[in-house]
One Martini backbone bead per residue (centre of mass of N, CA, C, O) as a GRO file, in nm:
protein
  213
    1MET     BB    1  -0.210   4.394   7.586
    2LYS     BB    2   0.048   4.581   7.760
    3LYS     BB    3   0.000   4.889   7.826
    4ARG     BB    4   0.266   5.005   7.657
    5ILE     BB    5   0.476   5.280   7.577
    6ALA     BB    6   0.754   5.383   7.378
    7LEU     BB    7   0.958   5.679   7.421
    8LEU     BB    8   1.186   5.823   7.217
    9VAL     BB    9   1.448   6.033   7.311
   10TYR     BB   10   1.595   6.366   7.243
   11PRO     BB   11   1.740   6.633   7.177
   12ASP     BB   12   1.485   6.839   7.072
   13PHE     BB   13   1.227   6.717   7.109
   14SER     BB   14   0.879   6.676   7.032
   15LEU     BB   15   0.621   6.695   7.250
   16GLN     BB   16   0.369   6.795   7.093
   17GLU     BB   17   0.354   6.549   6.876
   18VAL     BB   18   0.288   6.326   7.137
   19THR     BB   19   0.074   6.414   7.347
   20ASN     BB   20  -0.194   6.314   7.221
   21LEU     BB   21  -0.119   6.021   7.210
   22MET     BB   22  -0.076   5.979   7.515
   23TYR     BB   23  -0.353   6.076   7.602
   24PHE     BB   24  -0.526   5.880   7.436
   25PHE     BB   25  -0.411   5.614   7.553
   26ARG     BB   26  -0.469   5.667   7.849
   27TRP     BB   27  -0.800   5.732   7.821
   28ALA     BB   28  -0.888   5.504   7.604
   29PHE     BB   29  -0.659   5.244   7.694
   30ASP     BB   30  -0.485   5.244   7.954
   31THR     BB   31  -0.202   5.373   7.844
   32PHE     BB   32   0.128   5.398   7.902
   33THR     BB   33   0.440   5.590   7.922
   34ASP     BB   34   0.778   5.533   7.832
   35VAL     BB   35   1.086   5.682   7.879
   36ILE     BB   36   1.359   5.671   7.644
   37TYR     BB   37   1.722   5.630   7.644
   38THR     BB   38   2.069   5.605   7.641
   39ASP     BB   39   2.024   5.764   7.913
   40LEU     BB   40   1.978   5.863   8.267
   41CYS     BB   41   1.908   6.160   8.151
   42PRO     BB   42   1.806   6.453   8.105
   43VAL     BB   43   1.565   6.584   7.861
   44ARG     BB   44   1.528   6.837   7.625
   45SER     BB   45   1.299   6.995   7.470
   46GLU     BB   46   1.201   7.228   7.234
   47GLU     BB   47   1.017   7.367   7.471
   48GLY     BB   48   1.190   7.313   7.758
   49ILE     BB   49   1.126   7.030   7.851
   50ILE     BB   50   1.200   6.810   8.116
   51VAL     BB   51   1.295   6.470   8.097
   52GLN     BB   52   1.280   6.138   8.253
   53PRO     BB   53   1.412   5.860   8.207
   54VAL     BB   54   1.338   5.498   8.283
   55LYS     BB   55   1.508   5.390   8.030
   56VAL     BB   56   1.738   5.219   7.852
   57CYS     BB   57   1.804   5.086   7.550
   58SER     BB   58   1.970   4.831   7.659
   59GLU     BB   59   1.688   4.743   7.832
   60PHE     BB   60   1.511   4.684   7.606
   61CYS     BB   61   1.179   4.517   7.573
   62LYS     BB   62   0.941   4.447   7.340
   63GLU     BB   63   0.757   4.252   7.516
   64ASP     BB   64   0.664   4.519   7.702
   65TYR     BB   65   0.545   4.639   7.425
   66ASP     BB   66   0.341   4.776   7.170
   67CYS     BB   67   0.540   5.028   7.108
   68LEU     BB   68   0.730   5.268   6.911
   69ILE     BB   69   0.818   5.619   6.959
   70LEU     BB   70   0.900   5.898   6.736
   71PRO     BB   71   0.979   6.205   6.748
   72GLY     BB   72   1.060   6.492   6.676
   73CYS     BB   73   1.326   6.736   6.558
   74SER     BB   74   1.482   7.059   6.557
   75ASN     BB   75   1.783   6.918   6.619
   76LEU     BB   76   2.004   6.685   6.469
   77THR     BB   77   2.305   6.713   6.546
   78GLN     BB   78   2.319   6.515   6.796
   79PRO     BB   79   2.138   6.250   6.749
   80ILE     BB   80   2.273   6.161   6.470
   81ARG     BB   81   2.554   6.100   6.650
   82ASN     BB   82   2.412   5.878   6.816
   83LYS     BB   83   2.501   5.552   6.819
   84LYS     BB   84   2.287   5.432   7.017
   85ILE     BB   85   2.039   5.491   6.849
   86LYS     BB   86   2.116   5.333   6.597
   87GLU     BB   87   2.167   5.058   6.738
   88PHE     BB   88   1.886   5.027   6.853
   89LEU     BB   89   1.723   5.037   6.580
   90GLU     BB   90   1.874   4.796   6.440
   91LEU     BB   91   1.719   4.569   6.605
   92PHE     BB   92   1.452   4.612   6.395
   93ALA     BB   93   1.528   4.534   6.094
   94ASN     BB   94   1.391   4.214   6.106
   95ASP     BB   95   1.110   4.353   6.204
   96ASN     BB   96   0.754   4.329   6.083
   97THR     BB   97   0.570   4.359   6.371
   98PHE     BB   98   0.678   4.578   6.529
   99ILE     BB   99   0.559   4.882   6.624
  100ILE     BB  100   0.648   5.189   6.445
  101GLY     BB  101   0.658   5.540   6.521
  102ALA     BB  102   0.703   5.844   6.311
  103ILE     BB  103   0.755   6.198   6.342
  104CYS     BB  104   0.854   6.416   6.122
  105ALA     BB  105   1.196   6.372   6.187
  106GLY     BB  106   1.202   6.075   6.296
  107PRO     BB  107   1.251   5.905   6.025
  108VAL     BB  108   1.562   5.958   6.004
  109PHE     BB  109   1.641   5.737   6.214
  110LEU     BB  110   1.528   5.499   6.058
  111ALA     BB  111   1.698   5.538   5.805
  112GLN     BB  112   1.980   5.522   5.940
  113ALA     BB  113   1.899   5.212   6.044
  114GLY     BB  114   1.727   5.074   5.788
  115LEU     BB  115   1.394   5.077   5.826
  116LEU     BB  116   1.330   5.225   5.523
  117LYS     BB  117   1.396   5.006   5.343
  118ASN     BB  118   1.170   4.980   5.091
  119LYS     BB  119   0.989   5.215   5.218
  120LYS     BB  120   0.723   5.392   5.280
  121TYR     BB  121   0.706   5.755   5.343
  122THR     BB  122   0.701   6.024   5.579
  123ALA     BB  123   0.791   6.382   5.637
  124SER     BB  124   0.954   6.673   5.803
  125LEU     BB  125   1.150   6.744   5.538
  126TYR     BB  126   1.362   6.869   5.352
  127ALA     BB  127   1.431   6.804   5.031
  128GLU     BB  128   1.743   6.827   5.063
  129MET     BB  129   1.772   6.614   5.281
  130MET     BB  130   1.662   6.372   5.114
  131GLU     BB  131   1.881   6.405   4.890
  132LEU     BB  132   2.160   6.408   5.078
  133PHE     BB  133   2.110   6.186   5.248
  134ASN     BB  134   2.259   5.865   5.223
  135PHE     BB  135   1.998   5.705   5.385
  136VAL     BB  136   1.781   5.830   5.198
  137GLU     BB  137   1.482   5.733   5.019
  138GLU     BB  138   1.340   5.953   4.820
  139GLU     BB  139   1.153   5.766   4.631
  140ASN     BB  140   0.967   5.678   4.903
  141PHE     BB  141   0.829   5.937   4.920
  142LEU     BB  142   0.521   6.070   5.057
  143PRO     BB  143   0.278   6.335   5.012
  144GLN     BB  144   0.169   6.278   5.326
  145SER     BB  145   0.050   6.262   5.646
  146VAL     BB  146   0.021   5.936   5.634
  147VAL     BB  147   0.224   5.628   5.655
  148GLU     BB  148   0.198   5.281   5.570
  149ASP     BB  149   0.451   5.008   5.623
  150GLU     BB  150   0.363   4.771   5.771
  151ASN     BB  151   0.509   4.848   6.089
  152ILE     BB  152   0.530   5.141   5.966
  153ILE     BB  153   0.476   5.477   6.097
  154THR     BB  154   0.427   5.790   5.931
  155ALA     BB  155   0.458   6.157   5.990
  156VAL     BB  156   0.369   6.463   6.001
  157GLY     BB  157   0.372   6.704   6.240
  158SER     BB  158   0.059   6.806   6.192
  159ALA     BB  159  -0.042   6.479   6.221
  160PHE     BB  160  -0.081   6.388   6.531
  161ASN     BB  161  -0.372   6.266   6.527
  162GLU     BB  162  -0.355   6.066   6.295
  163PHE     BB  163  -0.122   5.912   6.415
  164ALA     BB  164  -0.273   5.802   6.663
  165VAL     BB  165  -0.487   5.646   6.502
  166HIS     BB  166  -0.298   5.458   6.345
  167VAL     BB  167  -0.169   5.325   6.588
  168ALA     BB  168  -0.425   5.216   6.719
  169ARG     BB  169  -0.522   5.042   6.476
  170LYS     BB  170  -0.263   4.871   6.451
  171LEU     BB  171  -0.330   4.753   6.752
  172GLY     BB  172  -0.670   4.706   6.737
  173TYR     BB  173  -0.824   4.961   6.778
  174ASP     BB  174  -1.109   5.138   6.833
  175CYS     BB  175  -1.161   5.444   6.640
  176PRO     BB  176  -1.191   5.738   6.534
  177ASP     BB  177  -1.092   5.945   6.281
  178LYS     BB  178  -1.126   6.174   6.506
  179ILE     BB  179  -0.927   6.358   6.741
  180LEU     BB  180  -0.979   6.617   6.890
  181SER     BB  181  -0.752   6.845   6.720
  182GLY     BB  182  -0.617   6.887   6.416
  183TYR     BB  183  -0.598   6.899   6.056
  184MET     BB  184  -0.494   6.753   5.742
  185ASP     BB  185  -0.688   6.804   5.426
  186SER     BB  186  -0.484   6.830   5.211
  187ASP     BB  187  -0.400   6.751   4.848
  188ASP     BB  188  -0.156   6.931   4.829
  189VAL     BB  189   0.165   6.863   4.759
  190ASN     BB  190   0.295   7.145   4.852
  191GLU     BB  191   0.231   7.097   5.164
  192TYR     BB  192   0.485   6.861   5.179
  193ILE     BB  193   0.694   7.061   5.029
  194HIS     BB  194   1.020   7.184   5.113
  195HIS     BB  195   1.268   7.455   5.121
  196LEU     BB  196   1.573   7.566   5.127
  197THR     BB  197   1.776   7.798   5.150
  198GLU     BB  198   2.080   7.872   5.039
  199GLU     BB  199   2.197   7.928   5.319
  200ASP     BB  200   2.082   7.672   5.462
  201LEU     BB  201   2.212   7.466   5.272
  202LEU     BB  202   2.506   7.531   5.339
  203GLU     BB  203   2.479   7.472   5.643
  204PHE     BB  204   2.390   7.180   5.615
  205LYS     BB  205   2.639   7.071   5.463
  206LYS     BB  206   2.836   7.147   5.690
  207ALA     BB  207   2.698   6.996   5.940
  208PHE     BB  208   2.651   6.704   5.741
  209LYS     BB  209   2.897   6.598   5.560
  210GLU     BB  210   2.924   6.285   5.664
  211PHE     BB  211   2.609   6.221   5.544
  212ILE     BB  212   2.698   6.294   5.251
  213ALA     BB  213   2.733   6.186   4.918
   0.00000   0.00000   0.00000
């Protein structure tokens, strides 16, 4: 193990959804996290916390890391238009061994870069988003808390602890089924599928019209 995780951030990323993962890896496996972004400029999380990236995407070397983690994002407007994020993730398109984890809305960036093509996944995205984004394969969505397909691990936002466990086990670590606290134990499909209001749907179509088929 290289004892290093890469956390890709972007404006309005969800720090809360990956904090337990970083804490767990630090104290259970002595693994630290490097924050990376397209530029070495401070990035504000959705909680208002400002983080300072230590490395830019163009300098990223996967041989230095055990995995890449994508947090959720409460406002996709800016990062989905950041071509450097898409170009960075496209570098992993033909690699089915390097482990990538994405939680909540994070999988949308993987889909945009083609990494979820023909792969099963889950995400915390409104059903209309999955239907309308022209790069999202709606038919491969699974209404589950965490989904693994080859080297890709995806999770809904509230499954942040299960997400950490799946990433750890994928890397070969032994760990309990449950860590810390907070789990989604429901098997009700409706718990994983949500819909935009008509007003919000119109606003979504307007805001992301160039990405809709």
